[in-house]
C-alpha positions as CSV (number, residue, x, y, z in Angstrom):
1,M,131.7,63.2,53.0
2,G,135.0,64.9,53.2
3,D,136.5,64.3,56.7
4,Y,133.2,62.9,57.9
5,Q,131.7,59.5,57.2
6,A,128.0,59.6,56.3
7,E,126.1,57.5,58.9
8,F,122.3,57.3,58.9
9,P,119.7,54.7,59.9
10,T,118.9,52.1,57.3
11,D,115.4,51.4,58.6
12,R,113.9,54.4,56.8
13,R,113.8,56.1,53.4
14,Y,115.2,59.4,52.4
15,V,114.3,62.5,50.3
16,A,116.7,64.5,48.1
17,N,116.2,67.5,50.3
18,H,117.8,65.6,53.2
19,M,114.7,64.5,55.1
20,W,114.2,61.0,56.3
21,A,110.9,59.1,56.4
22,T,109.4,56.2,58.3
23,G,106.3,54.3,57.5
24,P,103.8,54.2,56.2
25,D,102.2,52.7,59.3
26,D,98.9,50.8,59.3
27,A,97.0,54.1,59.0
28,G,99.0,55.2,56.0
29,T,100.9,57.8,57.9
30,V,104.5,58.7,57.0
31,R,106.7,60.5,59.6
32,F,109.4,63.0,58.4
33,G,112.5,64.6,60.0
34,L,115.8,66.2,58.9
35,T,118.8,63.9,58.4
36,A,122.0,64.4,60.3
37,Y,123.6,65.7,57.1
38,A,121.0,68.5,57.0
39,V,121.4,69.3,60.7
40,R,125.2,69.4,60.2
41,L,124.9,71.9,57.4
42,L,122.4,74.0,59.3
43,Q,124.3,73.9,62.7
44,D,122.3,74.7,65.8
45,V,118.7,74.9,64.7
46,Y,116.9,77.5,66.9
47,F,113.7,78.4,65.1
48,L,111.0,76.5,63.2
49,D,107.8,77.9,61.6
50,W,105.1,76.1,59.7
51,T,102.9,77.6,57.0
52,F,100.3,74.8,57.1
53,Q,98.0,73.4,59.7
54,P,97.2,69.7,60.3
55,G,94.4,68.6,58.0
56,Q,95.5,70.8,55.1
57,A,96.3,69.2,51.7
58,V,99.8,70.0,50.4
59,G,101.3,69.4,47.0
60,H,104.6,67.7,46.4
61,R,107.4,70.3,46.8
62,A,105.1,73.0,48.2
63,E,106.6,75.3,50.7
64,I,105.5,74.1,54.1
65,G,107.6,76.2,56.5
66,S,111.0,77.5,57.4
67,I,113.9,76.7,59.7
68,E,116.5,79.0,61.1
69,S,119.9,78.1,62.5
70,K,123.3,79.5,63.3
71,K,124.3,79.1,59.6
72,A,121.2,79.7,57.5
73,E,117.5,80.3,57.1
74,S,116.0,77.8,54.8
75,D,112.5,77.1,53.5
76,L,111.1,73.6,54.0
77,Y,109.3,71.8,51.2
78,A,106.8,68.9,51.2
79,P,108.6,65.7,50.4
80,I,105.4,64.1,49.0
81,A,101.9,65.2,48.2
82,G,99.3,64.5,50.8
83,V,97.6,65.8,53.9
84,M,99.6,67.1,56.8
85,S,98.2,65.1,59.7
86,V,100.5,66.0,62.7
87,I,103.2,68.5,63.5
88,N,105.6,67.8,66.3
89,D,104.7,70.5,68.8
90,A,107.7,69.5,71.0
91,V,110.2,70.7,68.3
92,L,108.1,73.7,67.6
93,D,108.4,74.7,71.3
94,D,112.1,73.6,71.5
95,P,113.8,73.3,68.0
96,S,117.1,72.3,69.7
97,Q,115.6,68.8,69.9
98,I,116.3,68.6,66.1
99,N,120.0,69.1,66.9
100,A,120.1,66.6,69.7
101,D,118.0,63.8,68.3
102,C,117.2,64.3,64.6
103,Y,116.3,60.6,64.0
104,G,114.2,60.3,67.2
105,N,112.4,63.0,69.2
106,G,113.5,65.7,66.7
107,W,111.0,64.5,64.0
108,L,109.1,67.3,62.2
109,F,105.7,66.2,60.9
110,E,103.5,63.4,59.6
111,M,101.6,63.1,56.4
112,Q,99.0,60.9,54.8
113,S,98.2,60.5,51.2
114,S,95.2,62.5,50.1
115,D,94.0,59.7,47.9
116,G,94.8,56.7,50.1
117,Q,97.6,55.5,47.9
118,I,100.5,56.4,50.2
119,D,102.6,53.3,49.1
120,S,102.8,54.5,45.5
121,V,103.6,58.1,46.7
122,V,106.3,56.8,49.0
123,S,107.9,54.6,46.3
124,E,107.8,57.4,43.7
125,H,109.4,60.1,45.9
126,L,111.6,58.4,48.5
127,M,115.0,56.8,48.2
128,S,116.3,53.7,49.8
129,P,119.4,54.1,52.1
130,D,121.7,52.9,49.2
131,E,120.1,55.4,46.8
132,Y,120.5,58.2,49.4
133,L,124.1,57.4,49.9
134,V,124.7,57.8,46.1
135,H,122.8,61.1,46.3
136,L,125.0,62.3,49.2
137,E,128.1,61.5,47.3
138,K,126.9,63.5,44.3
139,A,125.7,66.4,46.5
140,W,129.2,66.4,48.1
141,E,130.9,66.6,44.7
142,V,128.7,69.6,43.7
143,A,129.3,71.3,47.0
144,Q,133.1,70.9,46.6
145,R,133.0,72.3,43.0
146,T,130.8,75.2,44.2
147,I,133.2,76.0,47.0
148,K,136.1,76.0,44.5
149,G,134.2,78.2,42.1
150,Q,133.7,75.5,39.5
151,A,130.0,75.0,39.7
152,N,129.5,75.0,36.0
153,L,132.0,72.3,35.2
């Protein structure tokens, strides 16, 4: 993207809002975090807040929290419908872990499907690495047009 090559793990799936996902594991749990692209756009995450508690059901694209950084304050939205099962308390206590290790210790939360059909939810809402790369290229084109004042072209 521009002067930077998009590099991201190919062992996971991705969401249009620049989250990554691993799983589902044997319990049907999917773990989510922010991609390096999102972290690069935000720059220096320093605050994270959740508007849900583990055990709560959340709809697809429901607002689940917010994140603040040097560059912006952004709302966070549920990448799939399901039940929030775990939040990463370590990043809640120290959000800088998101900056340092977004694909590892900087993960955000885990979800399970509310109806036990997590595989169908994952396949419906998550992209393969190749699909995410195409998404990144399109997002970059839109960003460049917006910067140049040509967003409606």
